[in-house]
Backbone bond lengths (Angstrom), bond angles and torsions (degrees), N, CA, C in turn:
res aa  C-N    CA-C-N  psi(-1)  N-CA   C-N-CA  omega(-1)  CA-C   N-CA-C  phi
1 X - - - 1.447 - - 1.530 108.85 -
2 X 1.298 116.64 130.25 1.465 122.84 -178.31 1.529 110.71 -71.64
3 X 1.326 115.86 140.00 1.461 120.86 177.11 1.518 109.71 -111.29
4 X 1.314 115.23 147.63 1.450 122.86 176.82 1.519 108.22 -109.31
5 X 1.315 118.11 133.70 1.458 122.08 176.95 1.526 108.61 -82.88
6 X 1.329 116.39 131.00 1.460 121.96 178.81 1.521 109.29 -130.83
7 X 1.335 115.99 157.97 1.460 121.56 176.39 1.522 108.83 -84.15
8 X 1.320 116.16 140.63 1.459 122.54 177.73 1.524 108.14 -146.93
9 X 1.306 116.28 164.47 1.459 120.83 172.53 1.516 108.05 -116.39
10 X 1.312 116.17 136.65 1.454 120.44 -179.50 1.509 109.91 -169.71
11 X 1.304 114.88 -172.98 1.450 121.80 179.12 1.521 108.51 -141.26
12 X 1.288 116.74 150.87 1.458 120.87 -178.70 1.523 112.38 -103.77
13 X 1.332 117.24 -2.25 1.461 121.74 178.91 1.523 108.78 -156.08
14 X 1.327 116.84 150.06 1.462 121.22 -176.47 1.525 112.60 -59.63
15 X 1.327 117.44 -31.18 1.469 119.75 -177.71 1.529 112.75 -90.89
16 X 1.322 118.13 0.86 1.468 121.97 -178.06 1.530 110.86 -91.60
17 X 1.316 116.22 152.79 1.463 121.84 176.14 1.521 109.72 -77.20
18 X 1.338 115.63 157.71 1.456 119.19 172.79 1.515 108.30 -63.64
19 X 1.322 115.68 144.25 1.456 120.48 179.08 1.520 109.24 -146.68
20 X 1.316 115.34 157.57 1.457 119.50 175.94 1.521 109.08 -72.61
21 X 1.324 116.05 131.15 1.455 122.74 179.90 1.518 109.35 -122.82
22 X 1.292 116.90 160.60 1.459 122.71 170.91 1.521 106.23 -112.31
23 X 1.341 116.22 119.58 1.459 119.86 -178.54 1.522 110.02 -121.96
24 X 1.308 116.46 154.20 1.458 121.86 179.14 1.515 111.15 -92.26
25 X 1.324 117.16 129.58 1.467 123.26 176.00 1.512 108.27 -117.53
26 X 1.318 116.02 146.26 1.456 118.92 177.72 1.524 109.54 -66.62
27 X 1.299 115.92 158.50 1.462 121.17 179.08 1.525 109.98 -64.83
28 X 1.326 115.85 153.21 1.462 121.59 176.77 1.525 108.41 -66.65
29 X 1.322 115.51 129.78 1.463 121.82 -178.65 1.532 109.73 -93.66
30 X 1.338 118.00 164.20 1.468 121.27 -176.13 1.529 114.82 -55.78
31 X 1.322 119.19 -32.81 1.469 120.77 -178.35 1.530 112.67 -98.70
32 X 1.322 117.83 7.00 1.463 122.33 176.73 1.523 109.86 -81.77
33 X 1.317 115.29 162.41 1.457 122.37 172.84 1.522 106.52 -116.37
34 X 1.318 117.12 124.33 1.464 121.64 178.58 1.519 108.56 -100.73
35 X 1.331 116.66 130.01 1.456 121.39 179.25 1.524 109.51 -127.43
36 X 1.313 115.88 153.99 1.461 121.71 172.64 1.522 107.47 -98.55
37 X 1.312 117.16 125.24 1.458 121.82 178.06 1.520 107.28 -98.47
38 X 1.323 115.57 118.88 1.457 120.42 -178.04 1.524 111.86 -90.64
39 X 1.322 117.13 -35.60 1.457 121.97 -178.18 1.521 108.57 -143.30
40 X 1.315 116.58 150.31 1.465 120.35 173.78 1.520 108.28 -152.02
41 X 1.295 115.68 166.00 1.451 121.27 178.44 1.511 109.96 -128.92
42 X 1.314 115.22 168.47 1.456 120.92 176.60 1.523 106.89 -117.70
43 X 1.319 116.20 122.09 1.458 121.92 176.54 1.531 108.02 -74.18
44 X 1.312 117.06 143.82 1.459 118.58 -178.78 1.527 111.41 -61.46
45 X 1.336 117.70 -27.75 1.472 119.17 176.36 1.527 111.06 -65.52
46 X 1.343 117.73 -27.29 1.468 120.45 174.04 1.529 110.08 -62.78
47 X 1.321 116.39 -40.81 1.469 120.31 178.84 1.526 110.70 -66.73
48 X 1.347 117.14 -41.75 1.467 119.90 177.05 1.527 110.49 -59.57
49 X 1.333 116.71 -42.23 1.463 120.51 179.83 1.519 110.65 -65.83
50 X 1.341 117.31 -45.13 1.467 121.10 -179.59 1.524 111.29 -61.89
51 X 1.326 116.25 -33.60 1.475 120.58 -178.05 1.528 112.74 -91.16
52 X 1.328 116.51 2.00 1.465 122.63 -179.69 1.526 111.63 57.55
53 X 1.343 116.60 34.55 1.460 120.79 179.15 1.527 112.40 -63.98
54 X 1.317 117.55 -29.53 1.465 121.59 -177.06 1.521 112.11 -102.47
55 X 1.335 117.76 -0.81 1.461 121.57 -178.00 1.526 111.15 77.29
56 X 1.300 116.10 162.53 1.460 121.32 176.34 1.513 115.85 83.84
57 X 1.339 118.59 1.01 1.459 120.56 177.78 1.518 109.03 -72.95
58 X 1.319 115.43 133.18 1.469 120.39 -178.77 1.504 109.31 -81.50
């Protein structure tokens, strides 16, 4: 299955800052809906999870 490279923001370690990443996504399938995202936000709970502030982050 072909993968498409997309831009994402994430972190690879709890003590690291968020950074722009390139991740592979599977191709859009016939029953999928493809949308263009123009703007997005980051909830502060996303930052707590990324930093493992609450424990249990994989």
